[in-house]
C-alpha positions in Angstrom: 71.0 129.8 189.2 71.4 131.9 192.1 67.7 133.5 194.2 67.6 137.0 194.4 68.7 136.8 198.3 72.2 135.0 197.0 72.3 137.6 194.0 71.5 140.6 196.6 74.2 139.4 199.0 76.6 138.9 196.7 75.9 142.4 195.7 75.9 143.9 199.5 80.0 142.1 200.1 82.2 140.1 198.0 83.4 138.7 201.6 83.4 135.4 201.0 82.7 134.3 204.9 79.1 136.3 204.4 78.5 134.4 201.8 79.1 131.4 203.0 77.3 132.3 206.1 74.4 133.1 204.3 74.1 129.6 202.3 74.7 127.6 205.7 72.0 129.4 207.0 69.6 129.1 204.6 70.5 125.1 203.9 69.6 124.7 207.4 66.1 124.8 206.5 66.9 124.0 202.4 64.0 123.1 200.0 65.8 124.0 196.8 66.5 119.9 195.9 64.5 118.3 197.9 61.6 118.3 200.6 62.2 119.8 203.9 61.7 119.4 207.4 58.3 121.4 207.1 56.8 119.5 204.4 57.8 116.0 205.6 56.2 116.6 208.7 52.9 119.0 207.7 49.5 117.2 207.8 50.4 113.9 209.0 47.7 112.5 210.5 47.9 111.9 214.5 46.8 108.1 214.1 49.9 107.4 211.6 52.5 108.8 213.7 53.4 106.2 215.7 52.8 103.5 212.9 56.1 101.5 211.9 55.1 100.2 208.4 56.5 96.5 207.6 59.8 96.5 207.3 60.7 99.7 208.9 62.4 99.9 212.2 60.7 103.0 213.0 57.8 105.2 212.5 57.3 108.7 211.9 57.5 109.8 215.5 60.4 108.3 216.0 62.1 109.8 212.8 60.9 113.1 214.1 62.0 112.7 217.9 65.6 111.3 216.3 66.2 114.5 214.1 64.8 117.1 216.8 67.5 115.1 219.7 70.1 114.8 217.3 70.0 118.9 216.3 69.8 119.8 220.0 72.4 117.6 220.6 74.9 119.4 218.0 73.6 122.7 219.1 74.2 122.2 222.7 77.6 120.8 221.5 78.7 124.5 219.7 77.5 126.4 222.6 77.7 124.7 226.0 81.0 124.6 227.4 79.8 122.1 229.8 78.2 119.9 227.2 78.7 116.1 228.0 78.1 113.9 225.5 75.0 111.3 224.9 74.9 108.2 225.2 74.3 106.2 221.4 71.5 105.3 220.6 69.6 105.1 223.7 69.6 109.3 223.8 69.0 109.9 220.3 66.3 107.4 219.5 63.0 107.2 221.3 62.2 103.7 222.3 58.2 103.9 221.8 56.9 104.1 218.3 53.9 106.1 219.4 54.5 109.6 220.5 54.3 110.0 224.4 51.2 112.3 224.6 48.7 114.4 222.6 50.8 117.3 222.3 54.3 115.5 222.1 54.4 115.4 217.7 53.5 119.7 217.8 56.1 120.1 221.0 58.7 117.9 219.3 58.1 119.7 215.4 58.0 123.3 217.3 61.5 122.4 219.6 63.1 121.1 216.2 62.5 124.8 214.4 63.6 126.6 217.4 66.7 125.1 217.4 67.3 125.1 213.8 66.6 128.9 214.1 69.3 129.3 216.3 72.0 127.3 214.6 70.9 129.3 211.5 71.7 132.3 213.9 74.9 130.6 215.1 76.2 130.3 211.4 75.6 133.9 210.6 77.2 135.4 213.5 80.2 136.9 212.4 81.5 136.2 215.6 81.8 132.6 215.1 85.0 131.7 213.6 83.3 128.8 211.0 87.0 127.4 210.7 87.5 127.5 214.1 87.7 124.4 216.9 84.6 124.2 219.4 86.8 124.9 222.2 85.4 122.1 224.4 85.5 119.5 221.7 88.3 117.2 220.6 88.8 119.2 216.8 85.3 119.7 215.6 84.7 122.7 214.0 81.5 124.9 214.0 81.1 124.3 209.8 81.5 120.7 210.6 79.0 120.5 213.3 76.8 123.2 210.7 77.5 120.6 207.8 76.6 117.7 210.1 73.5 119.1 211.0 71.9 119.7 207.6 73.5 116.2 206.4 71.5 114.3 208.9 68.6 116.3 208.3 68.4 115.7 204.7 69.2 112.2 205.3 66.4 111.7 207.6 63.9 114.0 205.9 63.6 111.9 202.9 63.6 108.5 205.4 60.3 110.6 206.5 59.1 111.3 203.4 59.8 107.2 202.3 57.7 106.0 206.0 54.8 108.6 204.9 54.7 107.1 201.3 54.5 103.4 202.5 51.4 104.5 204.8 49.8 106.5 201.9 49.7 109.7 203.8 52.2 111.6 201.3 50.6 113.8 198.3 53.2 115.0 196.2 51.7 117.6 195.0 50.8 119.7 198.2 
């Protein structure tokens, strides 16, 4: 079933590229089929942000910061002709289970949201050839990079919800 925004977009244009751009932009903050990032991070008590449930290799903080770092890396790759590849896994995962400061959680969440908006602008920009290769890459297209962010975020948001459940910090009805 199409949303009113999708119906409006279809009426405005029969341009498949515009429809694809609108769908990609929407999918970057997807919440139709599952919990989105904003809901997954909402209202997590400060004292649980650095706690790892038994048998799980990361805390909520490590998941949130990994999401932020990875999304930022892909955004930088798409925009910066002087992009330098980062080191896996050290540059993508924080080593500490706890946020390093009182404000680190909120700063990471805000940075994730800012970069998500920038990716939505990239997806919506008709001057960006979605099927064209990123000029300084090794064959990756802008479409591939956007789909990678969507897929990666969805995967780890699901993990964050599971970690919150294990910490007894998830209310599916809220």
